[in-house]
Each structure stands twice: as C-alpha cells, then as structure tokens.
C-alpha positions as CSV (number, residue, x, y, z in Angstrom):
1,W,0.0,0.0,0.0
2,L,1.2,3.5,-0.9
3,G,-1.0,4.9,1.9
4,L,-4.0,7.2,1.9
5,K,-2.0,10.4,2.7
6,K,0.3,9.8,-0.3
7,I,-2.5,8.9,-2.7
8,Y,-4.4,12.0,-1.6
9,S,-1.4,14.1,-2.1
10,I,-0.9,12.8,-5.7
11,A,-4.6,12.8,-6.6
12,S,-5.1,16.4,-5.4
13,Q,-2.6,17.6,-8.0
14,G,-5.0,17.1,-11.0
15,N,-7.5,14.8,-12.7
16,Y,-6.8,11.1,-12.4
17,I,-8.2,7.8,-13.5
18,L,-8.5,4.8,-11.1
19,R,-7.9,1.4,-12.7
20,I,-8.6,-1.8,-10.8
21,E,-7.3,-5.0,-12.2
22,L,-8.6,-8.3,-10.9
23,Q,-7.5,-11.9,-11.4
24,D,-9.7,-14.9,-10.3
25,W,-8.5,-18.3,-9.4
26,R,-9.0,-19.6,-13.0
27,G,-6.5,-17.1,-14.2
28,T,-9.1,-14.8,-15.8
29,R,-8.0,-11.2,-15.7
30,R,-10.5,-8.3,-15.8
31,H,-10.4,-4.6,-15.2
32,I,-12.5,-1.5,-14.6
33,E,-11.7,2.2,-14.8
34,Y,-13.2,5.2,-13.1
35,A,-12.8,8.9,-13.2
36,F,-12.3,9.6,-9.5
37,S,-11.6,12.1,-6.8
38,L,-10.3,11.5,-3.3
39,G,-11.0,13.7,-0.3
40,G,-8.5,14.4,2.5
41,P,-8.3,13.2,6.1
42,G,-11.1,15.6,7.1
43,S,-13.6,13.6,4.9
44,S,-12.2,10.2,5.9
45,Y,-10.6,10.1,2.5
46,S,-14.0,10.0,0.7
47,L,-13.9,8.5,-2.7
48,H,-16.2,9.7,-5.6
49,L,-16.3,7.4,-8.7
50,S,-17.7,7.6,-12.2
51,R,-17.3,4.4,-14.3
52,M,-15.5,5.0,-17.6
53,S,-14.9,1.5,-19.0
54,G,-14.0,-2.1,-18.1
55,S,-14.4,-5.8,-18.7
56,I,-16.2,-6.6,-15.4
57,P,-19.6,-5.4,-14.1
58,N,-19.4,-2.4,-11.7
59,A,-19.5,-3.3,-8.0
60,L,-18.9,0.1,-6.5
61,P,-21.5,2.8,-6.2
62,E,-21.0,5.8,-8.5
63,H,-21.7,9.5,-7.7
64,T,-21.7,8.7,-4.0
65,E,-19.4,9.7,-1.3
66,L,-17.7,6.6,0.0
67,R,-15.7,7.0,3.2
68,F,-12.7,4.9,4.0
69,S,-13.3,2.8,7.1
70,T,-11.3,0.4,9.2
71,A,-12.2,-1.8,12.1
72,D,-11.3,0.9,14.6
73,R,-12.7,3.8,12.5
74,A,-16.1,3.1,11.0
75,G,-17.1,5.1,7.9
76,D,-20.7,5.7,6.8
77,T,-22.2,2.5,5.4
78,A,-25.6,1.6,4.2
79,S,-25.9,-1.0,6.9
80,D,-25.5,-0.6,10.6
81,S,-22.7,-3.1,10.9
82,N,-19.0,-2.3,10.8
83,C,-17.9,-3.8,7.4
84,P,-14.1,-3.8,8.1
85,E,-14.5,-5.6,11.4
86,N,-16.9,-8.2,9.9
87,H,-15.1,-8.6,6.6
88,L,-11.5,-7.7,7.6
89,G,-9.4,-4.9,6.1
90,G,-10.0,-1.2,5.5
91,W,-12.0,-0.2,2.4
92,W,-14.5,2.3,0.9
93,H,-17.6,0.4,2.0
94,S,-21.1,1.5,1.1
95,D,-22.6,-1.9,1.6
96,C,-20.8,-4.9,3.2
97,E,-21.6,-7.1,0.2
98,E,-20.3,-5.2,-2.8
99,T,-16.6,-5.6,-2.8
100,N,-13.5,-6.1,-0.6
101,L,-10.1,-5.7,-2.3
102,N,-8.3,-5.4,1.0
103,G,-9.5,-8.4,3.0
104,K,-8.0,-11.7,4.1
105,Y,-6.2,-13.8,1.4
106,V,-8.5,-16.8,1.1
107,T,-7.5,-19.7,-1.1
108,P,-10.1,-21.7,-3.1
109,R,-10.0,-24.6,-0.7
110,S,-11.1,-22.4,2.2
111,R,-13.7,-20.4,0.5
112,G,-16.7,-21.7,2.4
113,R,-19.6,-19.3,2.9
114,L,-18.2,-17.8,6.1
115,E,-14.7,-17.4,4.7
116,R,-15.8,-16.0,1.4
117,G,-17.0,-12.7,3.0
118,K,-13.6,-12.2,4.7
119,G,-11.6,-12.8,1.5
120,L,-10.9,-10.7,-1.6
121,Y,-13.9,-10.5,-3.8
122,W,-15.8,-8.3,-6.3
123,K,-19.6,-8.6,-6.2
124,P,-21.8,-6.6,-8.6
125,K,-25.3,-5.8,-7.3
126,K,-26.9,-8.2,-9.8
127,G,-24.2,-10.8,-10.2
128,R,-22.1,-13.4,-8.7
129,Y,-19.1,-13.2,-6.4
130,Y,-15.8,-13.0,-8.2
131,L,-13.4,-14.6,-5.7
132,L,-10.0,-13.1,-6.4
133,K,-6.4,-14.4,-6.4
134,S,-4.9,-11.0,-7.0
135,T,-5.9,-7.4,-7.2
136,K,-4.1,-4.3,-8.4
137,I,-5.3,-0.7,-7.9
138,M,-3.5,2.0,-9.9
139,I,-4.0,5.7,-10.7
140,H,-2.8,7.7,-13.6
141,P,-3.3,11.3,-14.7
142,T,-6.0,11.8,-17.4
143,D,-3.4,13.9,-19.3
144,L,-0.2,11.9,-19.5
145,K,1.6,14.8,-21.1
146,S,1.6,16.5,-17.6
147,L,4.3,14.0,-16.6
148,D,6.9,15.5,-18.9
C-alpha cells in the first residue's frame, strides 16, 4: 500500500483515473476504470467514482461519497454493521456485500460461505461473487503529457 495520505497528495494535483485489475482463481483477468476524486483526512478520504470502461460489471457505487473505514474507525455504510470488522481490512464500503479488495487472502480450498466474505472479492449488485487471487489498484493522470 502506498497509503491514503500519499495517494491523496498525488490525486489532489490534477485529474486522475482509477484502474482496478482483478484476477480470479481460474487465471481470468478483468479490469474496470473510473474517473475519481479523493477527499482528504477531514472527509475520511472520501472517494467519488464515475465508471468509464471495463471488462467486469461495476460493483462500487457511483456518484456517491464513499468514506474509507477500518475496524477501529467506521465510515458511513448503508448497513449498521462495521464492514471492516466483519469482513476484515479497510476499504471504501457502502454496503458490506459489494466488494472487498483489502481483505484476508483466502485460497479456493477455504472459500466456504463464512470465509468468502472475509476474502478478496468483487460482487456486482446483480451478479455473482468474483473470488480473487490477486488485485491491483492504480491511478494515472488523465493527461499523461503532464508527466513531462
């Protein structure tokens, strides 16, 4: 992890794209890209997303303020439960069922119903769980010429 403070420092310098790359246990690779903005520590590093493209159905709410939460610091979620405590790992939760790319590393042999919710997964609202072997989250400026 680069860390929220550093990501905020970078993202606040201009317009960036968030790209999430996912690989399941069968070796299938998929991705999704969002235009995004990230708030600072005063807003619990709130994330605002707008889907741009991708090869996987969207599982994160768009045009909504998602606050980063951890087991010891709950953000606003649609449910009353503390998602990071129940599903392990900090994340931008809006609902405890949509996605967790920062949970426990769960291998296919241990992916029973109770373990699945604690592992890495991507779950579109109207779709199946994508149990994940690996995830990669990257940002890049919308104008790559600005890196010159």
